[in-house]
N, C-alpha and C positions, 0 to 999 in steps of 0.2 A: 507456258503452263507448268512444264516440268521443273523449271527454275523456281517458280512460285511454291510448288509442293515441296521441293527440297529445302527452300528457305523456311517454310512453315515447320517442317520436320526438325530441322536444326534448332529452331526457336523453341520447339516443345522440349527437345532434349536439354537445352540450356535452362529452361524454366524448371524442369524436373530436377536437374542437378543442383540448381540453386536452392530449391525447396528442401531437398534431402540434406544438403550441406547445412542449412540453417537449422533444420530439425536436429541434426547430430550435435550441433554446437550447443543446443539446449539440453538434449537428452543425456549426452555423455557426462557432462559435469554433474547432473542430477544423480546418475548412476554411481559416480565416484563418491559423492557425498553419502548416498544411501549405503554403499558398501562399507565405508569407514564407520558409519553409525552402527552397523550390525556386526562390527568386528571388535574383538577385545582391544581395549584402549592401549595397553602396554605393548601388545603385539603390533598394533597399527603404527607405533612410533619407529618400528624397524624399517618402515617404508615398503615399497613394492606392491601396494594394494592399488589396483586400478578400478575395475568394475565388478569385482566379486570378492566377498569377504574371505580371508584366509583362516581365521579362527573365529567361528560364529559366536556371538554373544548378544544378549538383549539387556545387559547390565546398564548400558548407556541410557536406554529408554526407562528402565526401572529407576535410575537415579534422577531422571527428569521428573517423573511422576511422583517421586518421593519429596519433591520440593514443598516446603511449608507454605500454606495458603495458596496452593496451586489452583484449586477450584474457585476460590474467591477471586484470585487474579484473572481466571478465565471469565468469570461473570463481569468483572470490571471492564475487561477488554471487549467483550460482546456488547455491553451496555454503551460504552463510549463509541464503538464502531457504528452501531445501529443508530443511536440518537444523533451522534455527531454528523453522520452521513446524511440522514433524512433532513434534519433541521438545516444543516449547512448548505446542502445542495438546493433546498427550497429557498433559502434567503438569497443565495447567490444568483439563482435563476430570476427571482423577482427584481433584484438590483440590475441584472443584465438586461432584462426586458425594459425596465424603466429608462435605461440609457439608449434604447433604440427608438423611443418615442420622440419624434422631432419637435413636437410642440411642448416638451417639458421645459419649464422655465429654468434657465441657467444650466442647460444640459452640457454645454461645452466646458463650463467651469467645473461642474461636478465630475465629468469624465476626466478632466485634467487632474483634479484633486485625487481621484481614485487611483489613477495610474502613476501619479507622482510618488506614491509610497513605495513603488518598486525600486526607486533610485537609491534609497538609503535604508540602512538597518540600524536600529537603536542599540543593538548589542545585548548580551545576556544580562548584565547587571541592571540596566534601566528596565529591561523586560520583566525581570523579577520584581523590581520595585513597583512597577505598575500593577502586576498581578497581586502583590501583597496589599497595596492600597485598595484594590477592589475586593479584598477578602476572598480571593480565589485560591490562594496557596493552601495546600493540605486539605483540599476538597475535591470531590469528583468532577466538579465543574471546571477545574483548571485544564482538563483534557478536552473540553467541548467548546467553551465560550471563545478562547483565543483562536480556534481553528474554524470558526464559522465563516471566515472571510478569506478568500484567496484571489488576488488580483489576476493571476494567470487563468484561473478557472472562470472568472467573470469575463475576461477577454474572450475566451473560447466560446462561452455561452452567448455573449453579445454578437460575435461574428456569426454564429449559427442562426440566431434569431433574426438577424438582419437579412439573411438569405431566404427567409420564408416568403411565400407569395403575398405581396402587399395587398392585392385585390381582395383576398379572403378576409384579412383583418379589417380593411376599410369597409367591406360589406357588412361585417359584424357591427362596426361602429354605427353605420347608417341604420341598421336594424335596432339600435338602442342598447347594445351590449356595453356594459361597463368595462373598463380596462382590466379589472381583476377577472371578470368572467371570460374575456378574450384570452387572457393569460392562462386561465385554468382549463378552458374548453377547447382552445385552438392551438395556442403556442406550445403548451406542454405535450399534448398528444402528438404533434407533428415534430417534436424534437427529442423523441425517445433515444435515438442513437447517441447524441451528444450528452444527454442526461445520464445514460448508462455509462458512458466513458468517464465522465466527471465523477459519478458515484463510485466507480471502481477505483479511480485514483485516490479519492478521499478515503474510502474504506481501507485500502491498503496502507495509506499513511497513518490512519488511526491504529490499525492492528499492529503495525511494526514499530510504532513509536515507543521507545524506552526512555527517551530524554526527559520528558515532562515528569514521569514518575520518579526519576532519579534526583532531579534538582528541585522540584517544586512540591513534592509530597514526602512527608515524614512517616505518616501512619502506614504500617505494613499492610493493613486491611484495605487500603485504597490504592495499592500499587497494581498495575496491570500485569498481564502475563509476560509481556516482553521485558519489563523491568525486572521481574522476579527471576526470569531465566538468565538475564544478563548478569545479575548479582551472583547467581549460582555459578555461571561460567567463570566469573572473576575469582570466586573462592576456590573452585576446583583447579583452575590454572595455577593459583598461588600454591596450593597443596602439592600438586604434581611437581612444580618447580623446586619446592623445598626437598621433596624426596629424592629427586634426581641429582640435586647438588650435595646431598648429605653423603657422609662416608661412614663406614663401620658396618658391623654385622647386623645391627638392629635396623639400620636404614635399608640394607639389602633384603632383610626378611620382610619389612613392610612393603618394599617395592614389588616383591614377588606376589604379594596379595592384591596389588592394584590391578583392577580390570577396567577402570575408567580413568581417562586422562582428559586434559583440557581440550585437545583436538577432537577426540572421539565424542566427547560430550557436546562440543560445539556443533558437530555434524548432526547429532541426534536432535539437538535443539532446533536447527534449521528445518529439519523434516517436520517436527511437531508444529512449529509456527507456520510453516508453509501450507500444510494440508488444508486448513479451513478456506484459505483464499483460492486454492486449486479447485476445491469442491464448489465454490460459488461461481467461478468464472464460466463454466458451461451454460449456466442459466441465463447469462446476459450476452453470450457470444453472438447470438443472432442479431442483436442490435448493432454490433460492430460491423457485421456484414451489410446491414441496411444502411449504415452510415456512408458507404461508398457511393450510394445513389442520391444522397441529399443534395449535392450540388447540381443535379440534373433537373430539379424542379423548375418549371418555367411558368410564368404568368400567362 
C-alpha cells in the first residue's frame, strides 16, 4: 500500500513538473517578445533584454497602427477568416461524411482520388495560372475559394465521423431521415470537438496568411492585415539597415532619432496579430477537453 502511495506521489510530482515546464516554454518566449515590443527599438539592439523592458516605449505599436489601410486590412482579415472558416469547414465536413457512407457508388475511387492529391504539388507558377484563369487574382475570393479544401482536415473529419455509433445513424435511416438531415441533426452535434479543432486550425491559417495577399493581389484595398504588416516590416528593416550602415554626422543624427527598428517592430507586430486568436481560443477550449472522450463512445 505504501509503495503504491509513494509511486502515485512521485507520478503527481512528475506530472506537475512536466506541466510547469511546458507552461514556461510557452510563457517565457511570449514575455520576451512583449518586453522587446515595449522597449525603444534602438536600445533593444544593444541586447540584454530578457523579460522586462529597459527603456519603455510604445512607439513600436504607434508605428504599427499608423500603417496605411490598417482598418481596411483588418476588415479583409476578419471577413476571410469568418467566411473561409465557416464555408470551408462546412464543405469539408460534408465531403468527409459522404466518404463514410459505405453504399456511396465509387466510394473507394473517390477516396483514392481525394487523397492522391497529397502526393504532388503543382508549384507556385501553375497555381497562379489556375487562379488567373478562374479570375480569382486581385479579388477577395482568392483568399477563400482555394482554401475551401484541405485533404488533412477531410481525413481527420472522416476518421472522427467513422467512430460515431453506427446504430444511431442506422436508426435515423430506418425512421426515414435523409442523409443530409442525419448529417445536420446527428453527425454535426456529436462531432463538435473535432469541428472546433478543424475550425481553429482553419481560422489561424486564414488570419496569419500573408502569402496570398503578396503574390495574388495588387489592389492595396484588398490586402489583409498580415500582408500589410509584412510589407511594413520589410520597409522598416530596409530603413534601419541603411541607417546602421551609413556613415557621417547626418547618419548619426538620424540614428539618434530612431526609436523603432525592424526587430522591435516585428515583436510588436507579433503581439498585434496574435491577440485576436488568443481571445478566441478560450471560447472553444471546452470542445478540446470533450474531444478526449470521443473515442470512448460505444454502441
